[in-house]
N, CA, C and O atoms as a Maestro MAE file, in Angstrom:
{
 s_m_m2io_version
 :::
 2.0.0
}

f_m_ct {
 s_m_title
 :::
 protein
 m_atom[324] {
  # First column is atom index #
  i_m_mmod_type
  r_m_x_coord
  r_m_y_coord
  r_m_z_coord
  i_m_residue_number
  s_m_chain_name
  s_m_pdb_residue_name
  s_m_pdb_atom_name
  i_m_atomic_number
  :::
  1 25 -146.888 93.423 4.265 1 A "MET " " N  " 7
  2 3 -145.529 93.293 4.713 1 A "MET " " CA " 6
  3 2 -145.367 93.926 6.097 1 A "MET " " C  " 6
  4 15 -144.698 93.370 6.968 1 A "MET " " O  " 8
  5 25 -145.978 95.078 6.286 2 A "ALA " " N  " 7
  6 3 -145.863 95.760 7.578 2 A "ALA " " CA " 6
  7 2 -146.494 94.932 8.688 2 A "ALA " " C  " 6
  8 15 -145.966 94.872 9.798 2 A "ALA " " O  " 8
  9 25 -147.617 94.297 8.395 3 A "LYS " " N  " 7
  10 3 -148.278 93.469 9.402 3 A "LYS " " CA " 6
  11 2 -147.413 92.265 9.763 3 A "LYS " " C  " 6
  12 15 -147.281 91.931 10.941 3 A "LYS " " O  " 8
  13 25 -146.830 91.621 8.776 4 A "ALA " " N  " 7
  14 3 -145.987 90.462 9.033 4 A "ALA " " CA " 6
  15 2 -144.771 90.850 9.864 4 A "ALA " " C  " 6
  16 15 -144.402 90.135 10.795 4 A "ALA " " O  " 8
  17 25 -144.150 91.968 9.537 5 A "GLN " " N  " 7
  18 3 -142.994 92.422 10.307 5 A "GLN " " CA " 6
  19 2 -143.399 92.793 11.727 5 A "GLN " " C  " 6
  20 15 -142.665 92.510 12.674 5 A "GLN " " O  " 8
  21 25 -144.560 93.422 11.885 6 A "TRP " " N  " 7
  22 3 -145.046 93.819 13.200 6 A "TRP " " CA " 6
  23 2 -145.297 92.589 14.064 6 A "TRP " " C  " 6
  24 15 -144.972 92.587 15.251 6 A "TRP " " O  " 8
  25 25 -145.876 91.536 13.471 7 A "GLU " " N  " 7
  26 3 -146.159 90.322 14.226 7 A "GLU " " CA " 6
  27 2 -144.882 89.646 14.704 7 A "GLU " " C  " 6
  28 15 -144.888 88.975 15.736 7 A "GLU " " O  " 8
  29 25 -143.801 89.811 13.977 8 A "CYS " " N  " 7
  30 3 -142.515 89.222 14.367 8 A "CYS " " CA " 6
  31 2 -141.666 90.189 15.174 8 A "CYS " " C  " 6
  32 15 -140.511 89.891 15.479 8 A "CYS " " O  " 8
  33 25 -142.218 91.335 15.521 9 A "LYS " " N  " 7
  34 3 -141.524 92.396 16.269 9 A "LYS " " CA " 6
  35 2 -140.289 92.887 15.531 9 A "LYS " " C  " 6
  36 15 -139.265 93.171 16.151 9 A "LYS " " O  " 8
  37 25 -140.381 92.990 14.204 10 A "GLN " " N  " 7
  38 3 -139.265 93.451 13.383 10 A "GLN " " CA " 6
  39 2 -139.721 94.537 12.406 10 A "GLN " " C  " 6
  40 15 -139.219 94.597 11.284 10 A "GLN " " O  " 8
  41 25 -140.657 95.390 12.808 11 A "LEU " " N  " 7
  42 3 -141.226 96.399 11.911 11 A "LEU " " CA " 6
  43 2 -140.176 97.431 11.520 11 A "LEU " " C  " 6
  44 15 -139.618 98.120 12.374 11 A "LEU " " O  " 8
  45 25 -139.916 97.527 10.237 12 A "ASP " " N  " 7
  46 3 -138.954 98.476 9.681 12 A "ASP " " CA " 6
  47 2 -139.571 99.872 9.694 12 A "ASP " " C  " 6
  48 15 -140.695 100.053 9.224 12 A "ASP " " O  " 8
  49 25 -138.858 100.853 10.221 13 A "THR " " N  " 7
  50 3 -139.406 102.207 10.337 13 A "THR " " CA " 6
  51 2 -139.640 102.838 8.965 13 A "THR " " C  " 6
  52 15 -140.596 103.594 8.792 13 A "THR " " O  " 8
  53 25 -138.789 102.540 7.998 14 A "GLU " " N  " 7
  54 3 -138.974 103.094 6.651 14 A "GLU " " CA " 6
  55 2 -140.250 102.542 6.004 14 A "GLU " " C  " 6
  56 15 -141.017 103.292 5.399 14 A "GLU " " O  " 8
  57 25 -140.470 101.248 6.134 15 A "LEU " " N  " 7
  58 3 -141.677 100.628 5.592 15 A "LEU " " CA " 6
  59 2 -142.914 101.169 6.289 15 A "LEU " " C  " 6
  60 15 -143.916 101.473 5.643 15 A "LEU " " O  " 8
  61 25 -142.839 101.289 7.615 16 A "PHE " " N  " 7
  62 3 -143.980 101.821 8.352 16 A "PHE " " CA " 6
  63 2 -144.272 103.256 7.933 16 A "PHE " " C  " 6
  64 15 -145.437 103.640 7.826 16 A "PHE " " O  " 8
  65 25 -143.243 104.047 7.696 17 A "GLY " " N  " 7
  66 3 -143.430 105.419 7.242 17 A "GLY " " CA " 6
  67 2 -144.135 105.489 5.899 17 A "GLY " " C  " 6
  68 15 -144.994 106.344 5.688 17 A "GLY " " O  " 8
  69 25 -143.771 104.585 4.985 18 A "ARG " " N  " 7
  70 3 -144.424 104.549 3.673 18 A "ARG " " CA " 6
  71 2 -145.892 104.154 3.807 18 A "ARG " " C  " 6
  72 15 -146.761 104.740 3.161 18 A "ARG " " O  " 8
  73 25 -146.164 103.155 4.651 19 A "VAL " " N  " 7
  74 3 -147.552 102.722 4.870 19 A "VAL " " CA " 6
  75 2 -148.362 103.851 5.489 19 A "VAL " " C  " 6
  76 15 -149.493 104.111 5.077 19 A "VAL " " O  " 8
  77 25 -147.783 104.517 6.477 20 A "LYS " " N  " 7
  78 3 -148.467 105.621 7.153 20 A "LYS " " CA " 6
  79 2 -148.773 106.755 6.173 20 A "LYS " " C  " 6
  80 15 -149.859 107.333 6.210 20 A "LYS " " O  " 8
  81 25 -147.822 107.068 5.306 21 A "GLN " " N  " 7
  82 3 -148.020 108.131 4.313 21 A "GLN " " CA " 6
  83 2 -149.137 107.778 3.339 21 A "GLN " " C  " 6
  84 15 -149.943 108.639 2.986 21 A "GLN " " O  " 8
  85 25 -149.194 106.532 2.905 22 A "ILE " " N  " 7
  86 3 -150.246 106.094 1.975 22 A "ILE " " CA " 6
  87 2 -151.612 106.184 2.631 22 A "ILE " " C  " 6
  88 15 -152.570 106.646 2.013 22 A "ILE " " O  " 8
  89 25 -151.707 105.748 3.878 23 A "ILE " " N  " 7
  90 3 -152.992 105.769 4.573 23 A "ILE " " CA " 6
  91 2 -153.436 107.198 4.849 23 A "ILE " " C  " 6
  92 15 -154.592 107.544 4.606 23 A "ILE " " O  " 8
  93 25 -152.532 108.031 5.354 24 A "GLU " " N  " 7
  94 3 -152.901 109.402 5.712 24 A "GLU " " CA " 6
  95 2 -153.205 110.265 4.497 24 A "GLU " " C  " 6
  96 15 -154.033 111.172 4.584 24 A "GLU " " O  " 8
  97 25 -152.556 110.004 3.365 25 A "SER " " N  " 7
  98 3 -152.814 110.810 2.174 25 A "SER " " CA " 6
  99 2 -154.116 110.416 1.470 25 A "SER " " C  " 6
  100 15 -154.662 111.189 0.683 25 A "SER " " O  " 8
  101 25 -154.604 109.215 1.760 26 A "GLY " " N  " 7
  102 3 -155.841 108.759 1.127 26 A "GLY " " CA " 6
  103 2 -155.617 108.150 -0.244 26 A "GLY " " C  " 6
  104 15 -156.575 107.971 -0.996 26 A "GLY " " O  " 8
  105 25 -154.381 107.828 -0.589 27 A "ALA " " N  " 7
  106 3 -154.078 107.260 -1.903 27 A "ALA " " CA " 6
  107 2 -154.761 105.912 -2.098 27 A "ALA " " C  " 6
  108 15 -155.232 105.609 -3.194 27 A "ALA " " O  " 8
  109 25 -154.819 105.099 -1.040 28 A "ASP " " N  " 7
  110 3 -155.471 103.800 -1.135 28 A "ASP " " CA " 6
  111 2 -156.969 103.956 -1.392 28 A "ASP " " C  " 6
  112 15 -157.553 103.219 -2.186 28 A "ASP " " O  " 8
  113 25 -157.581 104.921 -0.713 29 A "LEU " " N  " 7
  114 3 -159.016 105.160 -0.913 29 A "LEU " " CA " 6
  115 2 -159.295 105.650 -2.333 29 A "LEU " " C  " 6
  116 15 -160.335 105.336 -2.911 29 A "LEU " " O  " 8
  117 25 -158.367 106.417 -2.886 30 A "GLU " " N  " 7
  118 3 -158.524 106.903 -4.259 30 A "GLU " " CA " 6
  119 2 -158.496 105.741 -5.250 30 A "GLU " " C  " 6
  120 15 -159.248 105.730 -6.224 30 A "GLU " " O  " 8
  121 25 -157.636 104.777 -4.999 31 A "VAL " " N  " 7
  122 3 -157.587 103.583 -5.855 31 A "VAL " " CA " 6
  123 2 -158.924 102.852 -5.786 31 A "VAL " " C  " 6
  124 15 -159.466 102.445 -6.814 31 A "VAL " " O  " 8
  125 25 -159.452 102.685 -4.583 32 A "TRP " " N  " 7
  126 3 -160.755 102.020 -4.424 32 A "TRP " " CA " 6
  127 2 -161.854 102.806 -5.142 32 A "TRP " " C  " 6
  128 15 -162.731 102.220 -5.777 32 A "TRP " " O  " 8
  129 25 -161.799 104.140 -5.035 33 A "ARG " " N  " 7
  130 3 -162.811 104.981 -5.691 33 A "ARG " " CA " 6
  131 2 -162.745 104.798 -7.210 33 A "ARG " " C  " 6
  132 15 -163.782 104.716 -7.869 33 A "ARG " " O  " 8
  133 25 -161.538 104.733 -7.766 34 A "ASN " " N  " 7
  134 3 -161.370 104.539 -9.206 34 A "ASN " " CA " 6
  135 2 -161.841 103.164 -9.665 34 A "ASN " " C  " 6
  136 15 -162.225 102.985 -10.821 34 A "ASN " " O  " 8
  137 25 -161.809 102.196 -8.753 35 A "LEU " " N  " 7
  138 3 -162.280 100.849 -9.085 35 A "LEU " " CA " 6
  139 2 -163.788 100.691 -8.928 35 A "LEU " " C  " 6
  140 15 -164.329 99.612 -9.172 35 A "LEU " " O  " 8
  141 25 -164.471 101.762 -8.522 36 A "GLY " " N  " 7
  142 3 -165.932 101.740 -8.469 36 A "GLY " " CA " 6
  143 2 -166.519 101.398 -7.116 36 A "GLY " " C  " 6
  144 15 -167.658 100.937 -7.042 36 A "GLY " " O  " 8
  145 25 -165.776 101.611 -6.046 37 A "ALA " " N  " 7
  146 3 -166.281 101.320 -4.704 37 A "ALA " " CA " 6
  147 2 -167.345 102.342 -4.318 37 A "ALA " " C  " 6
  148 15 -167.274 103.507 -4.710 37 A "ALA " " O  " 8
  149 25 -168.327 101.894 -3.549 38 A "THR " " N  " 7
  150 3 -169.383 102.787 -3.075 38 A "THR " " CA " 6
  151 2 -168.856 103.613 -1.899 38 A "THR " " C  " 6
  152 15 -167.798 103.319 -1.342 38 A "THR " " O  " 8
  153 25 -169.604 104.637 -1.537 39 A "GLU " " N  " 7
  154 3 -169.204 105.476 -0.404 39 A "GLU " " CA " 6
  155 2 -169.189 104.671 0.895 39 A "GLU " " C  " 6
  156 15 -168.354 104.907 1.768 39 A "GLU " " O  " 8
  157 25 -170.113 103.722 1.017 40 A "LYS " " N  " 7
  158 3 -170.149 102.862 2.196 40 A "LYS " " CA " 6
  159 2 -168.870 102.015 2.264 40 A "LYS " " C  " 6
  160 15 -168.276 101.866 3.332 40 A "LYS " " O  " 8
  161 25 -168.454 101.466 1.127 41 A "ASP " " N  " 7
  162 3 -167.211 100.682 1.080 41 A "ASP " " CA " 6
  163 2 -166.013 101.542 1.461 41 A "ASP " " C  " 6
  164 15 -165.142 101.101 2.211 41 A "ASP " " O  " 8
  165 25 -165.969 102.762 0.948 42 A "LEU " " N  " 7
  166 3 -164.858 103.664 1.245 42 A "LEU " " CA " 6
  167 2 -164.815 104.026 2.730 42 A "LEU " " C  " 6
  168 15 -163.740 104.117 3.323 42 A "LEU " " O  " 8
  169 25 -165.981 104.229 3.318 43 A "LYS " " N  " 7
  170 3 -166.051 104.571 4.730 43 A "LYS " " CA " 6
  171 2 -165.558 103.398 5.584 43 A "LYS " " C  " 6
  172 15 -164.809 103.591 6.542 43 A "LYS " " O  " 8
  173 25 -165.984 102.184 5.231 44 A "ASN " " N  " 7
  174 3 -165.528 100.989 5.952 44 A "ASN " " CA " 6
  175 2 -164.027 100.787 5.790 44 A "ASN " " C  " 6
  176 15 -163.333 100.436 6.744 44 A "ASN " " O  " 8
  177 25 -163.535 101.011 4.584 45 A "ARG " " N  " 7
  178 3 -162.102 100.866 4.320 45 A "ARG " " CA " 6
  179 2 -161.293 101.866 5.138 45 A "ARG " " C  " 6
  180 15 -160.235 101.524 5.665 45 A "ARG " " O  " 8
  181 25 -161.783 103.096 5.247 46 A "LYS " " N  " 7
  182 3 -161.106 104.134 6.029 46 A "LYS " " CA " 6
  183 2 -161.005 103.724 7.497 46 A "LYS " " C  " 6
  184 15 -159.961 103.901 8.126 46 A "LYS " " O  " 8
  185 25 -162.095 103.176 8.039 47 A "VAL " " N  " 7
  186 3 -162.096 102.733 9.437 47 A "VAL " " CA " 6
  187 2 -161.069 101.617 9.641 47 A "VAL " " C  " 6
  188 15 -160.319 101.625 10.617 47 A "VAL " " O  " 8
  189 25 -161.044 100.662 8.714 48 A "ILE " " N  " 7
  190 3 -160.108 99.538 8.814 48 A "ILE " " CA " 6
  191 2 -158.666 100.019 8.707 48 A "ILE " " C  " 6
  192 15 -157.805 99.564 9.461 48 A "ILE " " O  " 8
  193 25 -158.393 100.936 7.778 49 A "LEU " " N  " 7
  194 3 -157.031 101.451 7.625 49 A "LEU " " CA " 6
  195 2 -156.581 102.229 8.852 49 A "LEU " " C  " 6
  196 15 -155.430 102.110 9.271 49 A "LEU " " O  " 8
  197 25 -157.476 103.026 9.434 50 A "ASP " " N  " 7
  198 3 -157.122 103.781 10.638 50 A "ASP " " CA " 6
  199 2 -156.834 102.837 11.800 50 A "ASP " " C  " 6
  200 15 -155.899 103.066 12.567 50 A "ASP " " O  " 8
  201 25 -157.627 101.782 11.934 51 A "LYS " " N  " 7
  202 3 -157.398 100.789 12.986 51 A "LYS " " CA " 6
  203 2 -156.064 100.079 12.759 51 A "LYS " " C  " 6
  204 15 -155.311 99.848 13.705 51 A "LYS " " O  " 8
  205 25 -155.772 99.733 11.500 52 A "PHE " " N  " 7
  206 3 -154.506 99.096 11.153 52 A "PHE " " CA " 6
  207 2 -153.334 99.978 11.558 52 A "PHE " " C  " 6
  208 15 -152.358 99.502 12.136 52 A "PHE " " O  " 8
  209 25 -153.439 101.259 11.251 53 A "LEU " " N  " 7
  210 3 -152.360 102.195 11.547 53 A "LEU " " CA " 6
  211 2 -152.144 102.353 13.052 53 A "LEU " " C  " 6
  212 15 -151.003 102.361 13.513 53 A "LEU " " O  " 8
  213 25 -153.215 102.478 13.811 54 A "THR " " N  " 7
  214 3 -153.069 102.636 15.265 54 A "THR " " CA " 6
  215 2 -152.508 101.367 15.902 54 A "THR " " C  " 6
  216 15 -151.732 101.445 16.854 54 A "THR " " O  " 8
  217 25 -152.894 100.200 15.387 55 A "ASN " " N  " 7
  218 3 -152.361 98.954 15.934 55 A "ASN " " CA " 6
  219 2 -150.868 98.826 15.667 55 A "ASN " " C  " 6
  220 15 -150.134 98.337 16.525 55 A "ASN " " O  " 8
  221 25 -150.404 99.251 14.504 56 A "ARG " " N  " 7
  222 3 -148.995 99.111 14.150 56 A "ARG " " CA " 6
  223 2 -148.122 100.125 14.869 56 A "ARG " " C  " 6
  224 15 -146.906 99.947 14.929 56 A "ARG " " O  " 8
  225 25 -148.705 101.177 15.412 57 A "GLN " " N  " 7
  226 3 -147.925 102.178 16.135 57 A "GLN " " CA " 6
  227 2 -147.577 101.716 17.544 57 A "GLN " " C  " 6
  228 15 -146.687 102.281 18.179 57 A "GLN " " O  " 8
  229 25 -148.270 100.696 18.037 58 A "THR " " N  " 7
  230 3 -147.962 100.159 19.354 58 A "THR " " CA " 6
  231 2 -147.047 98.958 19.201 58 A "THR " " C  " 6
  232 15 -147.056 98.283 18.172 58 A "THR " " O  " 8
  233 25 -146.267 98.700 20.224 59 A "GLN " " N  " 7
  234 3 -145.354 97.562 20.206 59 A "GLN " " CA " 6
  235 2 -146.138 96.286 20.506 59 A "GLN " " C  " 6
  236 15 -146.944 96.260 21.436 59 A "GLN " " O  " 8
  237 25 -145.915 95.253 19.745 60 A "ARG " " N  " 7
  238 3 -146.560 93.969 19.983 60 A "ARG " " CA " 6
  239 2 -145.967 93.350 21.242 60 A "ARG " " C  " 6
  240 15 -144.762 93.434 21.478 60 A "ARG " " O  " 8
  241 25 -146.828 92.725 22.051 61 A "ALA " " N  " 7
  242 3 -146.384 92.172 23.327 61 A "ALA " " CA " 6
  243 2 -145.383 91.028 23.148 61 A "ALA " " C  " 6
  244 15 -144.356 90.984 23.826 61 A "ALA " " O  " 8
  245 25 -145.683 90.118 22.248 62 A "ASN " " N  " 7
  246 3 -144.766 89.004 22.015 62 A "ASN " " CA " 6
  247 2 -144.796 88.622 20.547 62 A "ASN " " C  " 6
  248 15 -145.740 88.936 19.822 62 A "ASN " " O  " 8
  249 25 -143.744 87.940 20.126 63 A "ARG " " N  " 7
  250 3 -143.644 87.557 18.722 63 A "ARG " " CA " 6
  251 2 -144.606 86.438 18.404 63 A "ARG " " C  " 6
  252 15 -144.884 85.581 19.243 63 A "ARG " " O  " 8
  253 25 -145.105 86.454 17.200 64 A "LYS " " N  " 7
  254 3 -145.950 85.370 16.727 64 A "LYS " " CA " 6
  255 2 -145.016 84.358 16.063 64 A "LYS " " C  " 6
  256 15 -144.336 84.665 15.084 64 A "LYS " " O  " 8
  257 25 -145.001 83.176 16.606 65 A "LEU " " N  " 7
  258 3 -144.161 82.123 16.057 65 A "LEU " " CA " 6
  259 2 -145.040 81.033 15.467 65 A "LEU " " C  " 6
  260 15 -146.064 80.654 16.035 65 A "LEU " " O  " 8
  261 25 -144.622 80.552 14.344 66 A "GLU " " N  " 7
  262 3 -145.371 79.495 13.677 66 A "GLU " " CA " 6
  263 2 -144.917 78.150 14.214 66 A "GLU " " C  " 6
  264 15 -143.722 77.864 14.275 66 A "GLU " " O  " 8
  265 25 -145.878 77.330 14.601 67 A "LYS " " N  " 7
  266 3 -145.551 75.988 15.055 67 A "LYS " " CA " 6
  267 2 -145.499 75.083 13.830 67 A "LYS " " C  " 6
  268 15 -146.431 75.046 13.026 67 A "LYS " " O  " 8
  269 25 -144.428 74.379 13.708 68 A "ARG " " N  " 7
  270 3 -144.236 73.535 12.529 68 A "ARG " " CA " 6
  271 2 -144.578 72.095 12.857 68 A "ARG " " C  " 6
  272 15 -144.253 71.584 13.929 68 A "ARG " " O  " 8
  273 25 -145.239 71.459 11.915 69 A "LYS " " N  " 7
  274 3 -145.542 70.050 12.030 69 A "LYS " " CA " 6
  275 2 -144.614 69.282 11.107 69 A "LYS " " C  " 6
  276 15 -144.320 69.711 9.992 69 A "LYS " " O  " 8
  277 25 -144.171 68.164 11.586 70 A "LEU " " N  " 7
  278 3 -143.363 67.301 10.750 70 A "LEU " " CA " 6
  279 2 -144.263 66.236 10.133 70 A "LEU " " C  " 6
  280 15 -145.041 65.587 10.833 70 A "LEU " " O  " 8
  281 25 -144.158 66.067 8.860 71 A "PHE " " N  " 7
  282 3 -144.934 65.062 8.161 71 A "PHE " " CA " 6
  283 2 -143.990 63.984 7.661 71 A "PHE " " C  " 6
  284 15 -142.970 64.263 7.032 71 A "PHE " " O  " 8
  285 25 -144.350 62.768 7.952 72 A "PHE " " N  " 7
  286 3 -143.547 61.644 7.500 72 A "PHE " " CA " 6
  287 2 -144.307 60.916 6.397 72 A "PHE " " C  " 6
  288 15 -145.526 60.765 6.484 72 A "PHE " " O  " 8
  289 25 -143.610 60.469 5.375 73 A "PRO " " N  " 7
  290 3 -144.289 59.769 4.288 73 A "PRO " " CA " 6
  291 2 -144.875 58.447 4.777 73 A "PRO " " C  " 6
  292 15 -144.311 57.792 5.653 73 A "PRO " " O  " 8
  293 25 -146.004 58.068 4.206 74 A "ARG " " N  " 7
  294 3 -146.639 56.809 4.591 74 A "ARG " " CA " 6
  295 2 -145.837 55.617 4.100 74 A "ARG " " C  " 6
  296 15 -145.763 54.586 4.769 74 A "ARG " " O  " 8
  297 25 -145.252 55.761 2.955 75 A "PHE " " N  " 7
  298 3 -144.512 54.655 2.380 75 A "PHE " " CA " 6
  299 2 -143.055 55.066 2.221 75 A "PHE " " C  " 6
  300 15 -142.739 56.034 1.528 75 A "PHE " " O  " 8
  301 25 -142.198 54.334 2.857 76 A "MET " " N  " 7
  302 3 -140.774 54.622 2.748 76 A "MET " " CA " 6
  303 2 -140.163 53.797 1.627 76 A "MET " " C  " 6
  304 15 -140.542 52.645 1.414 76 A "MET " " O  " 8
  305 25 -139.246 54.372 0.936 77 A "LYS " " N  " 7
  306 3 -138.548 53.669 -0.121 77 A "LYS " " CA " 6
  307 2 -137.598 52.665 0.504 77 A "LYS " " C  " 6
  308 15 -136.777 53.019 1.350 77 A "LYS " " O  " 8
  309 25 -137.709 51.419 0.088 78 A "LYS " " N  " 7
  310 3 -136.864 50.383 0.673 78 A "LYS " " CA " 6
  311 2 -135.458 50.473 0.094 78 A "LYS " " C  " 6
  312 15 -135.257 50.645 -1.109 78 A "LYS " " O  " 8
  313 25 -134.516 50.353 0.981 79 A "GLU " " N  " 7
  314 3 -133.133 50.389 0.534 79 A "GLU " " CA " 6
  315 2 -132.679 48.970 0.178 79 A "GLU " " C  " 6
  316 15 -132.980 48.013 0.892 79 A "GLU " " O  " 8
  317 25 -131.969 48.855 -0.907 80 A "ILE " " N  " 7
  318 3 -131.440 47.573 -1.341 80 A "ILE " " CA " 6
  319 2 -130.055 47.426 -0.744 80 A "ILE " " C  " 6
  320 15 -129.190 48.281 -0.936 80 A "ILE " " O  " 8
  321 25 -129.852 46.359 -0.031 81 A "VAL " " N  " 7
  322 3 -128.561 46.142 0.627 81 A "VAL " " CA " 6
  323 2 -127.698 45.230 -0.186 81 A "VAL " " C  " 6
  324 15 -126.571 44.931 0.210 81 A "VAL " " O  " 8
  :::
 }
 m_bond[323] {
  # First column is bond index #
  i_m_from
  i_m_to
  i_m_order
  :::
  1 1 2 1
  2 2 3 1
  3 3 4 2
  4 3 5 1
  5 5 6 1
  6 6 7 1
  7 7 8 2
  8 7 9 1
  9 9 10 1
  10 10 11 1
  11 11 12 2
  12 11 13 1
  13 13 14 1
  14 14 15 1
  15 15 16 2
  16 15 17 1
  17 17 18 1
  18 18 19 1
  19 19 20 2
  20 19 21 1
  21 21 22 1
  22 22 23 1
  23 23 24 2
  24 23 25 1
  25 25 26 1
  26 26 27 1
  27 27 28 2
  28 27 29 1
  29 29 30 1
  30 30 31 1
  31 31 32 2
  32 31 33 1
  33 33 34 1
  34 34 35 1
  35 35 36 2
  36 35 37 1
  37 37 38 1
  38 38 39 1
  39 39 40 2
  40 39 41 1
  41 41 42 1
  42 42 43 1
  43 43 44 2
  44 43 45 1
  45 45 46 1
  46 46 47 1
  47 47 48 2
  48 47 49 1
  49 49 50 1
  50 50 51 1
  51 51 52 2
  52 51 53 1
  53 53 54 1
  54 54 55 1
  55 55 56 2
  56 55 57 1
  57 57 58 1
  58 58 59 1
  59 59 60 2
  60 59 61 1
  61 61 62 1
  62 62 63 1
  63 63 64 2
  64 63 65 1
  65 65 66 1
  66 66 67 1
  67 67 68 2
  68 67 69 1
  69 69 70 1
  70 70 71 1
  71 71 72 2
  72 71 73 1
  73 73 74 1
  74 74 75 1
  75 75 76 2
  76 75 77 1
  77 77 78 1
  78 78 79 1
  79 79 80 2
  80 79 81 1
  81 81 82 1
  82 82 83 1
  83 83 84 2
  84 83 85 1
  85 85 86 1
  86 86 87 1
  87 87 88 2
  88 87 89 1
  89 89 90 1
  90 90 91 1
  91 91 92 2
  92 91 93 1
  93 93 94 1
  94 94 95 1
  95 95 96 2
  96 95 97 1
  97 97 98 1
  98 98 99 1
  99 99 100 2
  100 99 101 1
  101 101 102 1
  102 102 103 1
  103 103 104 2
  104 103 105 1
  105 105 106 1
  106 106 107 1
  107 107 108 2
  108 107 109 1
  109 109 110 1
  110 110 111 1
  111 111 112 2
  112 111 113 1
  113 113 114 1
  114 114 115 1
  115 115 116 2
  116 115 117 1
  117 117 118 1
  118 118 119 1
  119 119 120 2
  120 119 121 1
  121 121 122 1
  122 122 123 1
  123 123 124 2
  124 123 125 1
  125 125 126 1
  126 126 127 1
  127 127 128 2
  128 127 129 1
  129 129 130 1
  130 130 131 1
  131 131 132 2
  132 131 133 1
  133 133 134 1
  134 134 135 1
  135 135 136 2
  136 135 137 1
  137 137 138 1
  138 138 139 1
  139 139 140 2
  140 139 141 1
  141 141 142 1
  142 142 143 1
  143 143 144 2
  144 143 145 1
  145 145 146 1
  146 146 147 1
  147 147 148 2
  148 147 149 1
  149 149 150 1
  150 150 151 1
  151 151 152 2
  152 151 153 1
  153 153 154 1
  154 154 155 1
  155 155 156 2
  156 155 157 1
  157 157 158 1
  158 158 159 1
  159 159 160 2
  160 159 161 1
  161 161 162 1
  162 162 163 1
  163 163 164 2
  164 163 165 1
  165 165 166 1
  166 166 167 1
  167 167 168 2
  168 167 169 1
  169 169 170 1
  170 170 171 1
  171 171 172 2
  172 171 173 1
  173 173 174 1
  174 174 175 1
  175 175 176 2
  176 175 177 1
  177 177 178 1
  178 178 179 1
  179 179 180 2
  180 179 181 1
  181 181 182 1
  182 182 183 1
  183 183 184 2
  184 183 185 1
  185 185 186 1
  186 186 187 1
  187 187 188 2
  188 187 189 1
  189 189 190 1
  190 190 191 1
  191 191 192 2
  192 191 193 1
  193 193 194 1
  194 194 195 1
  195 195 196 2
  196 195 197 1
  197 197 198 1
  198 198 199 1
  199 199 200 2
  200 199 201 1
  201 201 202 1
  202 202 203 1
  203 203 204 2
  204 203 205 1
  205 205 206 1
  206 206 207 1
  207 207 208 2
  208 207 209 1
  209 209 210 1
  210 210 211 1
  211 211 212 2
  212 211 213 1
  213 213 214 1
  214 214 215 1
  215 215 216 2
  216 215 217 1
  217 217 218 1
  218 218 219 1
  219 219 220 2
  220 219 221 1
  221 221 222 1
  222 222 223 1
  223 223 224 2
  224 223 225 1
  225 225 226 1
  226 226 227 1
  227 227 228 2
  228 227 229 1
  229 229 230 1
  230 230 231 1
  231 231 232 2
  232 231 233 1
  233 233 234 1
  234 234 235 1
  235 235 236 2
  236 235 237 1
  237 237 238 1
  238 238 239 1
  239 239 240 2
  240 239 241 1
  241 241 242 1
  242 242 243 1
  243 243 244 2
  244 243 245 1
  245 245 246 1
  246 246 247 1
  247 247 248 2
  248 247 249 1
  249 249 250 1
  250 250 251 1
  251 251 252 2
  252 251 253 1
  253 253 254 1
  254 254 255 1
  255 255 256 2
  256 255 257 1
  257 257 258 1
  258 258 259 1
  259 259 260 2
  260 259 261 1
  261 261 262 1
  262 262 263 1
  263 263 264 2
  264 263 265 1
  265 265 266 1
  266 266 267 1
  267 267 268 2
  268 267 269 1
  269 269 270 1
  270 270 271 1
  271 271 272 2
  272 271 273 1
  273 273 274 1
  274 274 275 1
  275 275 276 2
  276 275 277 1
  277 277 278 1
  278 278 279 1
  279 279 280 2
  280 279 281 1
  281 281 282 1
  282 282 283 1
  283 283 284 2
  284 283 285 1
  285 285 286 1
  286 286 287 1
  287 287 288 2
  288 287 289 1
  289 289 290 1
  290 290 291 1
  291 291 292 2
  292 291 293 1
  293 293 294 1
  294 294 295 1
  295 295 296 2
  296 295 297 1
  297 297 298 1
  298 298 299 1
  299 299 300 2
  300 299 301 1
  301 301 302 1
  302 302 303 1
  303 303 304 2
  304 303 305 1
  305 305 306 1
  306 306 307 1
  307 307 308 2
  308 307 309 1
  309 309 310 1
  310 310 311 1
  311 311 312 2
  312 311 313 1
  313 313 314 1
  314 314 315 1
  315 315 316 2
  316 315 317 1
  317 317 318 1
  318 318 319 1
  319 319 320 2
  320 319 321 1
  321 321 322 1
  322 322 323 1
  323 323 324 2
  :::
 }
}
């Protein structure tokens, strides 16, 4: 959720605070440890989480907008006049 909000330049400070607290406390790593992750996995996860946190602390340059495609049906229903 934090990543999606950050990409749209609408990052909620309360949500970011919760994410930051989870990452800094190591609660996410503890969940991985309980699920049987190896030390190598935990180390990689820590690096990824730290990178995620530092990226979200900076302001995104521009909003990410989704380009929409219009799809038209191949067969149109004929209208009876």
